[in-house]
N, C-alpha and C positions, 0 to 999 in steps of 0.2 A: 082102280083105287080105292080101298078103305076108305070108309066113313070114321067120322072125327075121332070115336073111342076104338083106335089102332093102338097100338103096342105104346109108341110115341106119346108120352104124358097120360096115360091110365093107367089107376095105382094096381099093381098088383099085393099081394100078402105072402104070395108063396115064388119063391127066389125060382128064377129058371135056367136050365143047369148051363155050364158053361159053355157046351157046343151048342146049344141051342142060340146064345146069344153069338157066338162065333159064329154061327150062321145066318147070321144078319138080323136076330131077335127071335128065332123060332119061330113059336106057337104054342098057346096055351087052349085046352077050350076055352076058357073065358074072354081070351082077346086075340084077333089076328096079327098077323106077322106087320110089322110093320113096312110101309112099302119106302118110307127116304125118297119121297114123292120132288119135294123142295129144294133149292141151291138155298142155301145158309144166306139170311141177309145180310151184308154188313153194312151198320148202319154209317152214311156218310162222314168226310169230317166237315164240321163249318171253316165254313174261309172268311179267315178274317178281310179285315181293311187297317193300312194303319192309319192311327189320330195325327191331329197335326201334333201333340207332344210325341208321338214315340209310342204311344199304346198302340198296342192288338184288339181290333174293337171287334165284335161280335156280335149278332142279332138273332134274339131268339123270340119267337111270336107262338105262345100257348091258343092250339088252335081246337074248336070243337067238332070242327065239321067233317072227321073224318070216315074215310070207310074202306074198310081192311079183309080184303080175301084169305082167311088164316086158312079155314075147314072148304073142301071140293066142294064147288056149286053155291056156297052159302056167304052172306055177306055182315061183317061186321060192324056198327057204328063205332065208332072209335076219338076220342083226344089223340092230340102229338104234340111235337112240340118243332115249328115249319113241314109238318104232313101230316099225315095219317095216321102215326103211331108210332110213340120212341122219337127222340131226338137224336140231331146231329151229334157228332162226339167232337167234345173242345179239345185241343192239341195245343198245350203253349211249356216256356221251356222255364224253368228256374230263375227269376232274377225279369222275368218280365213283368211289365203292367199290364193288364188286362182291364176291358172294358166290355159290359154285356148290357143290349137294351133291350129288356127283357118287356113285351107286350102280350096283354092278356087281350085276347079274344074268346075266353072262355063266358061259358050266360052269367058267371057270377065267378065273383073278387075269387082270388088263390095267391101264392106265392111262389118262388122259387129259390128252394137254398141249395147250397156248396155242399155236399154231405161230404166231409172229409178234408177241406178245407180251412187252411187258417186263416180267418181275414177278422180285419175291424166287427164289430156284431151289426152295427148300422146296414153292412152289406151283405150277412149273413143270410136274408132271404126265410129268419123264422115266420113266427105267426105276427108277427108287429111288426112287417115289410106287407104290407098286405098290397094288391095292384089290383083295383076298380078295374072293371071290363070296362075296358076300350081305352084304357090308363096304360101307361111304359113306366117302366121302372130301370134307372142306371146302375145301378152299382160299379163299385170298379177297387181294384188291390193290383199289392204287386204281390209274384207270386214268392215266398221264402220257404216254400220247402223242396227236399228231393224227390226225386224219381218215385214216382206213386200213380195208384188207379183211385180216383175218384168219381161221384155223380152228382149229378142234381133231380132235382124229387119235388115236387108242390110240398107244402107244410103250413095250409092254413090250418088255424085250433077246428080242432073235430069234422074234419072235411078232407082230412088229409088220404086216408084208408082209401076215399072213393077217387079222388084223382086220379090218386099214382094205378090202382084199379084199370083205369079208363084208357091210360097209356101216354103220361106226359112222366117222362124221365129221361136218361141222356146219360152217356160219359163225359167224364171229364178230366185229359190223360197228361199229366204232369213229368214231358223229361228233363234230365238231368247233365248236362255236356260231361259233369264229372263224375258221371256217374258209370255201370260197368259194361260191359258191351255184352248187350242180349238182342235175340229178334226180335228187331226195331220196325221192318216193315207193314205197314197197316193194313189189317186186310188180305194178308200175304204170311209171313211167319209170326205175326203179333197179331194176333184174332184177337177182339172180345167177345164176350159171350154173354148176353143176358140174359138170366134165367127167369121165369116168369108162371108161374101156375094161375090160369083161370078157367072156369065150369063155363060152358055154351048151354044158353035153351035151345029147345027143338027148333027154332028159327035161324040159330045160329048167331043172336045177340048174346051179350056177354052177361051171368049173371049178376046183379051188384048187390046183391043182400051179402054186404060190405062189413057188417057189426053183427051178425049171428053169431049164436053161440059161445064158444068158451078162445077161441082166438075167431071170430071172422069168418070168413071165406076161403076156404083152402080147396084149393080148386082141383079137378082132375084130370087135367090136361095142360101137357108144360111145352109152354111157348121158346124160344131159344131165338135172340135179337127179333124176335115179333115172330117166327118162322115157325110154323107148323110141320113136324116131319123131316126133318133139316137131314142135309148133307155138305158135309166137306171137303175139294178135294184140296192135298197139301204138296206143296211141290219142293219142297226142303228137308232134310235130315231132322231137325229141329224147330217143332212150332212152339210160340207161346202164349199160352190162354190166358187172359185174363176173367177169369170167372165174379162177375155178380150177382149176386139174388136179390134182386127187384124184386121178388114175391110180396104177399102183405104179412103171410105169417109162413107158409110151408119150410123147414129146416131139409138140406140137403148132403148127400156125403157124397162126393162126386170122385168116379173114379173111371176103372174102363174093363169090361166084362172080360178081358182075358187077363187080367189082376194082376198087370206091368207097373213096374216101380216109376216114377214119373220126380222129377223135383221141384218142390216151392220152391218159388223165388223173391214171392213179396207176402207181405201180407195190407192190409188196412191202410194203412199210412205209410209204406214205404219197404226198403230193401231189407232182407234178411240179413244176420252177420255173413253167413254161408249156406250155402244150397243144400235142402235137406228133403233127400231121398223119402216118398209116401207112396202109396199102393190109393190113398182116399183124402179126400179134406172135405169138414163137414165146416158147413154157410150158411151161417142164419139170417134173417132177413137183414139188409142192410150190410151186411159184411162181404168183402173180396177176396179173393185170393188169384198171386201169379203163381201159374207152373208151365216149366220146360216139359213138355215130351218129345222123346225123338222116336220117328218112323224108319221104316224101312220098306226100300222102293217097291209097289208093286200090291203092299199089302192092304187089307179093310178090318178099321178098328169101330168099337162101338163104347163111344161115353156116355156112362149111365149113372143112375145114382142111387144108392143100395141102403134102405130104411134100415133101421135098429128095431129090435123086437120091442115090443110096448111096454114091455117092464125095465127096460133100461132107455125109453127111448124119449121119459117123462112125460108122457103122456098127451105129447103132439106129434102129427102128424110127419112120420117120415116115410113112406110107403114107395116102393122100387120104381123106377121110371127110366128108360133108353130116352138123353138124351138128343144123341147125334151120331151120325155116321160119317168116319171121315175115312176117306179114299186117298192115298199115298199114290202118287206118279210113277208112270216105268223105271222112270231116273228122276234121280231128287238132286237138287242141291246143295255141298254139302256144306251145314252152318258150324263156324265155329264155335267150341265147347264151351256151356258155359263155366265160367270166374270159380275156381276154387275160392275165394269170398267175392262178396256182394256190396260189400262198403258199411252196411247195416254195423248196428254197436249191439253188445250184448245186454240183457237185461240187468240189471242191477238194482238192488233194495235202495230205496228212499236213506238215505242216514238217520241216524236215531234222533229222535227230536221231531220229523217231520211231524207235520200235521195232519192230523186222522179224524176223516169226514165218515160218517154212517148213514147206509141208505137201508129201510125195510121196504120189498116189492111188497104190495098182496096183488089183493084181486085186480084191482083197477088206479091204485094209488102208491105214491111214494112218501115213507115218512107217515101213513096215514091223513094226507092230504091230499084233493083231487090237486090238479093245475088251476092258479089264479092268474089269468095273465098283468094283475096290477099287481103280483103279489114277488119282492125278491127272497130266492131261498136261501143262499149262499151269497157271498161276497166272499172273493180270493184276490191276493195280491197277486201284481203282473208278476210272471216269471217263479211262482212257487211250484214247488216239488211235491206232489202232496200224496197221503196213500186215501183210497177212498175203500171203504168195505160194503160191498153189495149183496144184504143177505136178502133171498129170497125165501119168503114163506111159505108159496103157496106154488100155483102149476107154472110151467116154464114160462118163463121171459125171457127177452134180450135186453142190452143195457146200452144205447151210445148218447156218445158227452159232445157236443158242438165244439168247434175249435180245437180240442185238443188233439193230443197224440198219448196216449196212454198203455203200459207194458202191463200182461198180465203176470202178475206174480206169483198166486197160484187160486184155485177152484178148487173149493171143499180141503184147504192145506198140501193138492198137489201143485206143481208145476204145469203149466200148459203141456201140451204137444208142442213138441220141436215146428213145427211150420206155423205154430202161435205165439214163437217167441218174436216175433218181430212187434215195430211199432203199428195199434190197433187205433178203432175210435168205439168201434164196436164188440160187445161178450155176451154170448149165448151163457144163459146163466139156467141149468134142468131144476126143475120143480125139485123144492129144500136146499139148493145151494149157495155157497156164499163165498163171492169171487174178491181176491184186493186185488187192487189195483195200484201202477205206481202211476200218477196223473201229473203230467207238466203243460201246465198253463202258458200260455202265447204273453208276449208283451203290448198289446192293444185295450188302450184301458179306455172304459167310458160309463163311469157310475148311471148313467141314465138310459142303456139300453141293453138288451142281457143277450145271452146266449141258452141253450136249452139243454136239459139231460131227458132223457124219457127208454122207455120199451119202444123197440123199432119195432114188433110184432104193432103195426097201423090200426087194429082196433080197440087195443090196450090204448095207445094214444089219444086217440080220441076219444076215449072215455075218462079222459082226466091223469093217467100213468104219466107226467112230465112235469117238470121245476124248472125253476128259472133261475141262474146264478149271473152277477157280474164279475168282472174284471176291474180291477182302482189301483190305484199305484199305492205300495206299502206303506200301512196308514191309515190311509183312509178309513170315514165309516162314512156308512148312507144311509139314505131313509130306506123303511123295509118294505115300501111301497113305490111304484113307480108313478110318474106324473102325466104318464100318456096310456090310453086304456088299449093304444095297437091296432 
């Protein structure tokens, strides 16, 4: 078994040849061939219990006592949720009421934010909902969204990067009984892929200098679902992969070494209008994309990420990685074809006269201001459909808005790729780019508890690149400062 600087998770600026990749990674003078020695770990499904009021109740415990064997012969100290590293997948259905008891056993205060979830601000898990060590926070809400892949992660002000990097994160899947027929057997033909880059010290510990440099730590080793050097065996002709970029800063362009075409079916916050054939999808930190891939019996396929040249990569690392070896069984169960329509809706521009809000991104500020926990930056009427213009005046950023689902109208005047035309909550902004978003706000009003908008490159967020907005009843005015420190 090779050491931890195998082809899996080691950046390579020189593209490998297609023949080498087809031969399970091939080799170069600088990197040995990947061994794909470890079966891909599938995060377990969280086991709910029925509440007295009919709610589905879940227990999540944030832990700091994990010891994970990522690299051969070495152990890494890790944080996790209900386990050593990462957390269980919560799965619920549209219309259900959920209640989650979040207990913090970390050595410091933290939070748990439901990224992509539309819910009241008091349940959002942002930096105002801190959980002290030993305490339990119990948010609850009714799932009002359609089918989607969301996730949860800590959101403490100025400490998010380190908490996520150490391993506190997990998936939250929403099913919709009225949705299209797609592969849905969790871990079988509906496979989550949580992609994270890490750098290991010589003794196997994480390098935790997450706030250094322009973007924070950008690792040279990729873990998928917390698995190093992974392989996956599949037994059906179609497999749905739920891609999540849970890295602190790195951007991935995910596809396959043989250049095969596959179908994108969903973006961050829900289904596309129809399947989109693609050969690569680009995801920045916090973004999700659901794809459906066809396999032939007996074949072996390499999922990889291919970086763009630096002159077009907007000065953020987009190196080449082999992510996962996929081995199709000798006989495959025949899957139902992906429907021609998925139920999503096309992007339409807001009507004339819609409110336009403008945000300028600099090194670590939005509109020339650092984050202030006690300041309300924007007041939005419930149910509003607005245009948000995001002007990035410096190096690469991305932009995430809590609670909402938005559509990308254009980036630098051009519409987004078709696979990004669905509902989203996070958008990548290359350096010196401007994006226009059509943002639909929810109905949960609360003038005293804010939602966040921020760069999801976690070093930038922790350095103050974040603002706050409240949703209020139309016609309501509020004080510019909050009455509680959070």
